[in-house]
DRENZA-832091 format. One record per residue: x, z, y of N, C-alpha, C, O in turn; residue in three letters; residue number from 1. Coordinates in pm, 1 decimal, always signed. Each point is the difference from the previous one (the first is absolute). Layout:
// DRENZA-832091
((X, Z, Y), (X, Z, Y), (X, Z, Y), (X, Z, Y), Ala, NUM)
...
END
This chain:
// DRENZA-832091
((+6665.0, +10102.1, +1610.9), (+85.4, +103.9, +10.6), (+64.9, -6.0, +152.5), (+49.1, -106.3, +38.0), Unk, 1)
((-49.8, +215.9, +43.7), (+65.0, -0.4, +120.6), (+144.5, -14.2, -1.3), (+61.9, +52.9, -92.4), Unk, 2)
((+5.4, -122.7, +190.1), (+139.3, -23.6, +14.4), (+55.8, +139.6, +27.2), (-70.0, +89.0, +48.2), Unk, 3)
((+201.4, -72.6, -81.4), (+67.7, +132.7, +58.8), (+45.9, -42.7, +136.3), (+40.7, -112.9, +27.2), Unk, 4)
((-50.9, +212.1, +54.6), (+51.6, -18.2, +134.3), (+146.4, +23.7, -11.8), (+52.9, +87.6, -68.4), Unk, 5)
((+10.6, -182.4, +148.7), (+160.9, +17.0, +19.1), (+34.7, +31.9, +127.6), (+114.6, -19.1, +40.6), Unk, 6)
((-211.8, +71.6, +36.4), (+38.6, +43.5, +136.5), (+63.1, +129.3, +11.3), (-48.4, +86.9, -72.5), Unk, 7)
((+140.4, -55.3, +142.9), (+67.5, +129.2, +5.7), (-71.3, +100.0, +90.6), (+28.0, +119.7, -5.7), Unk, 8)
((-116.3, -166.2, +85.9), (-80.7, +77.8, +85.9), (+53.2, -0.3, +142.4), (-56.9, +72.9, +81.3), Unk, 9)
((+155.0, -143.6, -44.3), (+66.8, -13.2, +127.8), (-65.5, -106.8, +72.0), (-55.8, -94.6, -55.5), Unk, 10)
((+64.6, +113.6, +192.6), (-67.3, -92.8, +81.8), (+102.1, -100.9, +65.8), (+114.3, +38.1, +25.2), Unk, 11)
((-151.5, -154.2, -0.1), (+73.0, -94.4, +87.5), (-15.1, +36.0, +125.8), (-107.3, +48.5, +35.7), Unk, 12)
((+218.2, -66.8, +58.5), (-9.3, +23.6, +132.9), (-18.4, -140.1, +58.6), (+52.3, -100.6, -47.9), Unk, 13)
((-127.9, +102.8, +151.5), (-20.2, -133.0, +79.2), (+108.2, -12.1, +113.8), (+33.8, +91.2, +75.5), Unk, 14)
((+7.8, -202.4, -76.8), (+108.8, -35.0, +113.7), (-73.3, -37.4, +116.6), (-101.4, -69.8, -3.2), Unk, 15)
((+161.3, +123.7, +121.3), (-48.6, -38.5, +134.6), (+49.0, -142.4, +40.2), (+111.2, -13.9, +50.8), Unk, 16)
((-186.5, -82.3, -71.5), (+68.9, -141.0, +14.6), (+55.0, -25.3, +136.1), (+86.9, -87.0, +5.9), Unk, 17)
((-120.4, +145.6, +102.4), (+58.3, -38.8, +135.7), (+142.0, +68.4, -15.7), (+98.4, -57.6, +46.3), Unk, 18)
((-86.9, +170.7, -106.2), (+143.5, +66.3, -7.1), (+76.2, -77.3, -90.9), (+118.9, -14.1, +28.2), Unk, 19)
((-164.4, -41.8, -136.8), (+70.1, -77.3, -98.8), (+56.5, -142.8, +66.5), (+104.1, -52.6, -39.2), Unk, 20)
((-178.3, +4.1, +133.2), (+47.8, -125.9, +66.1), (+86.8, +33.8, +105.9), (+70.1, -93.0, +40.0), Unk, 21)
((-56.2, +206.2, +17.6), (+87.8, +20.8, +110.2), (+129.0, +53.4, -35.5), (+92.8, -10.6, +80.2), Unk, 22)
((-75.9, +70.0, -198.2), (+130.1, +62.0, -29.6), (+47.5, -53.0, -146.0), (-75.6, -47.3, -84.9), Unk, 23)
((+203.0, +63.2, +73.8), (+71.9, -41.1, -126.5), (+90.2, +99.3, -44.3), (+56.0, +71.4, +83.2), Unk, 24)
((-32.7, -56.6, -217.8), (+116.9, +91.1, -34.1), (+115.8, -67.7, -67.9), (-21.8, -85.3, -86.0), Unk, 25)
((+141.5, +118.7, +119.9), (+118.2, -61.4, -37.7), (+25.8, +58.8, -143.3), (-73.9, +81.3, -55.6), Unk, 26)
((+192.4, -135.5, +2.7), (+32.9, +28.3, -144.9), (+46.5, +156.9, +2.1), (-19.0, +73.0, -97.3), Unk, 27)
((+77.1, -31.7, +208.7), (+46.8, +142.5, -2.5), (-112.9, +79.3, +41.7), (+28.3, +119.8, +0.8), Unk, 28)
((-142.3, -144.8, +32.7), (-99.7, +77.9, +23.6), (-46.9, +24.1, +151.9), (-89.3, +80.5, +26.6), Unk, 29)
((+154.5, -154.5, +68.5), (-31.5, +22.4, +144.9), (-126.1, -74.4, +38.9), (-21.2, -112.5, -45.1), Unk, 30)
((-58.4, +169.2, +123.3), (-114.1, -69.1, +40.3), (+35.7, -78.7, +132.7), (+52.4, +57.3, +95.5), Unk, 31)
((-84.9, -196.3, -95.2), (+26.2, -80.8, +120.8), (-119.3, -45.8, +60.0), (-97.8, -24.5, -70.6), Unk, 32)
((+94.8, +9.0, +203.2), (-105.3, -33.9, +75.1), (+39.9, -131.2, +80.4), (+118.3, -26.8, +21.4), Unk, 33)
((-223.1, -53.7, +22.2), (+11.9, -110.8, +86.6), (-24.5, +49.0, +143.2), (-62.8, +102.0, +28.3), Unk, 34)
((+112.3, -175.4, +47.2), (-11.2, +20.8, +158.8), (-132.3, -49.8, +59.9), (-39.5, -106.6, -47.3), Unk, 35)
((-34.4, +161.6, +139.7), (-123.9, -44.1, +47.1), (+30.4, -95.8, +121.6), (+113.8, -22.3, +41.3), Unk, 36)
((-211.1, -23.1, +2.5), (+7.9, -88.0, +128.3), (+41.2, -148.2, -53.5), (+62.9, -73.8, +75.8), Unk, 37)
((-94.3, +35.6, -191.0), (+47.0, -142.8, -39.5), (-100.5, -106.5, +1.9), (+30.7, -114.7, -32.6), Unk, 38)
((-168.9, +151.9, +75.0), (-102.1, -84.1, -38.8), (-45.4, -79.6, +146.7), (-26.7, -119.7, -11.1), Unk, 39)
((+19.3, +168.6, +117.5), (-52.7, -85.5, +112.2), (+64.9, +68.7, +129.9), (+55.4, +109.9, -1.4), Unk, 40)
((-69.9, -185.7, +104.8), (+58.9, +35.5, +134.0), (+155.4, +1.0, -1.0), (+67.5, +86.8, +55.5), Unk, 41)
((-22.4, -183.7, -118.8), (+154.1, -17.6, -10.4), (+63.7, -118.8, +73.3), (+117.8, -32.4, -15.5), Unk, 42)
((-203.9, -29.8, +95.9), (+56.2, -119.4, +76.9), (+125.2, +23.9, +99.4), (+93.5, -78.1, +17.3), Unk, 43)
((-112.6, +201.2, +42.5), (+115.6, +33.9, +100.9), (+108.1, +98.3, -71.6), (+89.9, +57.5, +61.4), Unk, 44)
((-110.5, -48.5, -186.1), (+109.4, +87.5, -63.3), (+127.6, -82.1, -35.2), (-1.2, -115.9, -41.5), Unk, 45)
((+103.3, +186.7, +62.3), (+142.5, -74.3, -11.4), (-4.2, -38.8, -158.4), (-66.9, +60.5, -83.8), Unk, 46)
((+154.4, -177.6, +57.4), (+10.6, -38.4, -145.1), (+67.2, +110.4, -73.9), (-43.2, +34.7, -109.9), Unk, 47)
((+143.0, +20.3, +162.6), (+83.5, +105.5, -69.8), (-101.8, +118.8, -48.5), (-3.4, +43.6, -115.0), Unk, 48)
((-70.9, -3.3, +212.6), (-97.4, +103.5, -18.6), (-99.0, -42.6, -122.1), (-23.7, +74.7, -95.0), Unk, 49)
((-21.5, -183.3, +108.2), (-88.0, -63.7, -116.8), (+71.8, -11.6, -130.4), (-64.0, +16.3, -103.9), Unk, 50)
((+184.3, -41.6, +100.9), (+79.2, -12.7, -124.7), (+9.6, +157.1, -58.2), (-15.6, +25.7, -119.4), Unk, 51)
((+40.3, +63.8, +210.1), (+9.1, +137.9, -39.5), (-121.9, +62.4, -77.7), (+15.4, +92.9, -79.3), Unk, 52)
((-135.2, -148.6, +106.6), (-123.6, +35.8, -55.0), (-0.6, -27.2, -153.3), (-84.2, +53.9, -71.8), Unk, 53)
((+173.6, -133.5, +25.3), (-18.3, -45.9, -140.7), (+70.6, +109.8, -83.8), (-40.7, +5.1, -116.1), Unk, 54)
((+137.0, +83.5, +149.1), (+66.9, +89.7, -72.7), (-102.8, +121.9, -40.1), (-95.4, +33.0, +70.4), Unk, 55)
((+129.0, +24.9, -188.3), (-76.8, +122.2, -37.6), (+81.9, +119.2, +29.8), (+122.9, -4.3, -6.3), Unk, 56)
((-192.8, +117.6, +40.6), (+77.7, +125.7, +23.0), (-52.0, +104.2, -104.9), (-105.9, -13.7, -61.3), Unk, 57)
((+186.4, +112.7, +48.2), (-22.4, +105.8, -91.1), (-89.6, +90.4, +76.6), (+14.0, +20.8, +120.5), Unk, 58)
((-114.7, +37.0, -201.4), (-88.6, +117.2, +60.1), (+89.9, +126.1, -21.4), (+42.8, +32.3, -110.8), Unk, 59)
((-18.7, +33.5, +222.2), (+95.5, +112.4, -0.2), (-72.8, +130.3, -8.0), (+55.0, +95.1, -55.7), Unk, 60)
((-171.2, -83.8, +105.6), (-67.3, +112.3, +3.8), (-51.6, +45.0, -139.2), (-78.7, -72.7, -60.6), Unk, 61)
((+119.2, +185.9, +10.2), (-36.6, +45.1, -127.2), (-163.1, +13.3, -14.9), (-56.4, -30.3, -105.1), Unk, 62)
((-4.4, +72.1, +205.3), (-130.6, +28.0, -2.7), (-86.9, -143.2, -6.8), (-111.4, -5.6, -52.0), Unk, 63)
((+166.5, -87.3, +101.0), (-56.7, -144.9, +1.8), (+24.8, -54.1, -152.5), (-85.8, -63.9, -61.1), Unk, 64)
((+190.7, +91.3, +17.2), (+41.2, -54.1, -129.5), (-85.6, +68.5, -124.6), (-33.4, -59.5, -102.4), Unk, 65)
((+5.9, +196.9, +134.0), (-90.3, +72.1, -96.9), (-136.1, -65.3, +16.7), (-60.6, -32.0, -102.3), Unk, 66)
((+11.4, +11.1, +211.2), (-123.9, -60.0, +25.3), (-15.3, -132.2, -72.1), (-83.6, -23.2, -87.4), Unk, 67)
((+172.0, -58.6, +133.4), (+10.2, -139.5, -66.1), (-19.2, -6.8, -154.1), (-78.2, -75.1, -58.3), Unk, 68)
((+170.3, +174.3, -3.7), (+8.9, +5.0, -141.4), (-129.3, +53.7, -54.5), (-33.5, -37.3, -112.4), Unk, 69)
((-48.5, +126.7, +183.8), (-123.4, +42.2, -35.5), (-110.4, -113.1, -2.8), (-81.0, -10.3, -92.1), Unk, 70)
((+85.6, -77.5, +206.8), (-99.2, -91.2, +11.2), (+26.1, -117.5, -102.8), (-94.8, -53.2, -57.6), Unk, 71)
((+217.9, +16.3, +37.4), (+32.3, -101.1, -89.1), (+86.3, +60.2, -127.6), (+121.5, -19.2, +3.8), Unk, 72)
((-166.8, +78.0, -96.3), (+75.8, +65.0, -102.2), (+72.6, -92.6, -90.5), (+98.7, +38.0, -63.0), Unk, 73)
((-145.8, -159.4, +55.3), (+70.3, -98.9, -78.8), (+72.5, -91.2, +57.5), (+29.8, -103.1, -60.3), Unk, 74)
((+13.6, +130.1, +199.1), (+73.9, -98.4, +77.6), (+132.8, -59.2, -49.8), (+31.0, -118.5, +13.0), Unk, 75)
((+42.8, +211.6, -70.5), (+134.4, -54.9, -56.0), (+12.9, -5.0, -141.9), (+107.8, -17.9, -56.6), Unk, 76)
((-226.1, +34.9, -5.9), (+12.5, +3.8, -155.2), (+5.9, -139.1, -56.2), (+75.2, -23.9, -94.4), Unk, 77)
((-148.7, -66.4, +146.5), (-8.8, -135.7, -64.8), (+40.3, -99.5, +102.5), (-31.6, +1.1, +118.9), Unk, 78)
((+108.4, -90.3, -183.6), (+56.4, -102.4, +84.6), (-83.4, -125.8, +3.0), (-83.6, -12.2, +89.6), Unk, 79)
((+101.1, -91.0, -188.8), (-71.0, -118.5, -2.2), (-121.5, +4.6, -107.3), (-95.1, -75.2, +21.0), Unk, 80)
((+93.4, +152.3, -125.0), (-94.4, -10.2, -91.3), (-62.3, +142.6, -24.2), (+41.7, +74.6, -88.7), Unk, 81)
((-137.1, -44.9, +167.8), (-91.6, +126.7, -8.9), (-58.0, +0.3, -137.9), (-27.8, -107.9, -52.5), Unk, 82)
((+6.8, +223.2, -11.7), (-69.2, +5.9, -127.2), (-141.6, -27.2, +23.1), (-49.6, +23.4, +110.2), Unk, 83)
((-24.9, -75.6, -215.5), (-139.2, -32.2, +22.0), (-87.4, +86.4, -83.9), (-122.3, -12.5, +5.0), Unk, 84)
END
C-alpha cells in the first residue's frame, strides 16, 4: 500500500550562501553588514582604522535590504538550531 503524501505542495527556497555569510539580522529585524578591506594589504593601515573594521553597520538602502532578503529568505528565522 503506498504511503500518503504529507507534502503541502510548496517549494523550499535555496539560500544564497555568500549572502548568508556576509549579512546578519538583529532581533529587531535590521540587516547588518561587515566592512570590506579586512583581509590583506593592511600593514601600513593605522591601528585605529583596523580596529574600526571590526564593527558592523546597518544596511540603509531599502533596495539592498529587499535583495538580501530575497537571496537569503531564512536569514533571521533560525538562530542556533535550524530545523532538520
